[in-house]
C-alpha positions in Angstrom: 85.1 70.2 151.2 85.2 73.7 149.9 82.9 75.7 147.7 82.9 75.3 143.8 86.0 76.8 142.1 85.9 78.7 138.8 89.0 78.7 136.6 89.8 80.6 133.5 92.8 79.7 131.5 94.0 81.7 128.5 96.4 80.0 126.0 98.4 82.0 123.5 99.5 79.9 120.6 102.8 80.5 118.8 102.2 82.0 115.3 100.8 79.2 113.1 100.1 76.8 115.9 96.4 77.8 116.7 94.9 74.5 115.3 97.4 72.3 117.0 96.8 74.0 120.4 93.1 73.9 119.9 93.2 70.1 119.1 95.3 69.4 122.2 92.8 71.3 124.3 89.9 69.5 122.7 91.5 66.1 123.5 92.0 67.2 127.1 88.4 68.3 127.4 87.2 64.9 126.4 89.3 63.3 129.2 88.8 65.9 131.9 85.0 66.1 131.8 85.0 62.5 133.1 87.2 63.4 136.1 85.6 63.5 139.6 84.4 66.9 140.6 84.4 68.4 137.1 81.3 70.5 136.6 82.5 72.4 133.5 85.6 72.2 131.3 85.2 73.7 127.9 86.7 76.0 125.3 84.6 79.1 125.5 86.5 81.4 123.1 88.9 80.6 120.3 90.7 83.1 118.0 94.0 82.9 116.2 95.8 84.8 119.0 94.2 83.1 122.1 92.1 80.2 123.3 90.0 80.5 126.5 89.2 77.4 128.6 86.6 77.8 131.2 86.4 75.4 134.1 84.3 74.8 137.2 85.2 72.2 139.9 83.1 71.0 142.9 85.9 71.9 145.3 89.5 73.1 145.6 90.5 69.6 146.6 89.2 68.1 143.4 90.7 70.8 141.3 94.1 70.2 143.0 93.7 66.5 142.2 92.9 67.3 138.6 96.0 69.6 138.3 98.3 66.6 139.3 96.5 64.1 137.1 97.5 62.5 133.8 95.3 64.7 131.6 97.0 67.9 132.7 100.4 66.3 132.5 99.7 65.1 129.0 98.3 68.5 128.0 101.4 70.2 129.3 103.6 68.0 127.2 101.5 68.5 124.1 101.6 72.2 124.5 105.2 72.6 125.6 106.5 73.9 122.2 103.3 75.3 120.9 102.6 78.3 123.2 104.1 81.8 123.0 104.0 82.0 126.8 102.7 80.0 129.8 98.9 79.9 130.1 97.4 82.7 132.1 95.3 81.1 134.8 92.9 82.7 137.3 90.9 80.9 139.9 88.1 82.0 142.2 89.5 80.6 145.3 92.3 81.7 147.7 94.9 79.5 146.1 95.0 81.5 142.9 
Protein backbone atom coordinates (compact mmCIF):
# COMPACT_ATOMS: atom_id res chain seq x y z
CA UNK A 1 0.00 0.00 0.00
CA UNK A 2 1.07 3.55 -0.62
CA UNK A 3 1.16 6.61 1.60
CA UNK A 4 -1.99 8.65 2.38
CA UNK A 5 -3.26 10.73 -0.52
CA UNK A 6 -4.69 14.23 -0.20
CA UNK A 7 -7.21 15.41 -2.76
CA UNK A 8 -8.69 18.86 -3.34
CA UNK A 9 -11.68 19.19 -5.68
CA UNK A 10 -13.13 22.56 -6.67
CA UNK A 11 -16.65 22.61 -8.11
CA UNK A 12 -17.93 25.65 -10.03
CA UNK A 13 -21.74 25.71 -10.11
CA UNK A 14 -23.67 27.16 -13.00
CA UNK A 15 -25.30 30.47 -12.12
CA UNK A 16 -28.22 29.81 -9.79
CA UNK A 17 -27.23 26.18 -9.09
CA UNK A 18 -25.11 26.65 -5.95
CA UNK A 19 -27.61 25.06 -3.56
CA UNK A 20 -28.28 22.05 -5.79
CA UNK A 21 -24.54 21.41 -6.21
CA UNK A 22 -23.95 21.78 -2.48
CA UNK A 23 -26.80 19.38 -1.69
CA UNK A 24 -25.45 16.77 -4.14
CA UNK A 25 -22.02 17.05 -2.51
CA UNK A 26 -23.48 16.78 0.99
CA UNK A 27 -25.29 13.57 -0.01
CA UNK A 28 -22.04 12.20 -1.45
CA UNK A 29 -20.14 13.07 1.75
CA UNK A 30 -22.60 11.02 3.83
CA UNK A 31 -21.95 7.99 1.63
CA UNK A 32 -18.22 8.36 1.04
CA UNK A 33 -17.14 8.77 4.66
CA UNK A 34 -18.21 5.13 5.14
CA UNK A 35 -15.98 3.85 2.32
CA UNK A 36 -12.85 1.83 3.13
CA UNK A 37 -9.77 4.03 3.35
CA UNK A 38 -11.58 7.36 3.70
CA UNK A 39 -9.83 9.47 6.33
CA UNK A 40 -11.42 12.80 5.40
CA UNK A 41 -14.11 13.79 2.90
CA UNK A 42 -15.75 17.12 3.59
CA UNK A 43 -16.78 20.45 2.15
CA UNK A 44 -14.24 22.94 3.45
CA UNK A 45 -15.31 26.07 1.58
CA UNK A 46 -18.58 27.05 -0.04
CA UNK A 47 -19.29 30.32 -1.82
CA UNK A 48 -21.75 31.12 -4.61
CA UNK A 49 -19.03 30.71 -7.26
CA UNK A 50 -17.24 27.60 -5.95
CA UNK A 51 -17.41 24.72 -3.52
CA UNK A 52 -14.23 23.05 -2.26
CA UNK A 53 -14.18 19.40 -1.23
CA UNK A 54 -11.16 18.21 0.75
CA UNK A 55 -10.34 14.51 0.88
CA UNK A 56 -7.72 12.25 2.40
CA UNK A 57 -7.39 8.56 1.64
CA UNK A 58 -5.26 5.87 3.29
CA UNK A 59 -3.70 4.90 -0.04
CA UNK A 60 -3.75 5.48 -3.79
CA UNK A 61 -5.32 2.05 -4.21
CA UNK A 62 -8.26 2.89 -1.95
CA UNK A 63 -8.69 6.29 -3.61
CA UNK A 64 -8.76 4.60 -7.02
CA UNK A 65 -11.40 2.16 -5.71
CA UNK A 66 -13.47 5.12 -4.51
CA UNK A 67 -13.20 6.84 -7.89
CA UNK A 68 -14.83 3.86 -9.62
CA UNK A 69 -17.46 3.32 -6.93
CA UNK A 70 -21.17 4.04 -6.92
CA UNK A 71 -21.00 7.23 -4.83
CA UNK A 72 -18.74 8.95 -7.36
CA UNK A 73 -20.80 7.65 -10.29
CA UNK A 74 -24.02 8.94 -8.70
CA UNK A 75 -22.41 12.29 -7.88
CA UNK A 76 -21.24 12.67 -11.46
CA UNK A 77 -24.76 12.04 -12.73
CA UNK A 78 -26.23 14.49 -10.20
CA UNK A 79 -23.80 17.23 -11.17
CA UNK A 80 -23.72 16.66 -14.93
CA UNK A 81 -25.95 19.64 -15.80
CA UNK A 82 -25.21 21.78 -12.75
CA UNK A 83 -21.54 22.70 -13.20
CA UNK A 84 -20.05 25.48 -15.31
CA UNK A 85 -16.98 23.30 -15.98
CA UNK A 86 -15.56 19.96 -14.86
CA UNK A 87 -14.28 19.86 -11.28
CA UNK A 88 -10.66 20.95 -10.81
CA UNK A 89 -9.01 18.10 -8.95
CA UNK A 90 -5.49 17.99 -7.52
CA UNK A 91 -3.96 15.04 -5.70
CA UNK A 92 -0.79 14.71 -3.69
CA UNK A 93 0.36 11.49 -5.35
CA UNK A 94 2.07 10.84 -8.68
CA UNK A 95 -1.19 9.85 -10.41
CA UNK A 96 -2.52 13.43 -10.34
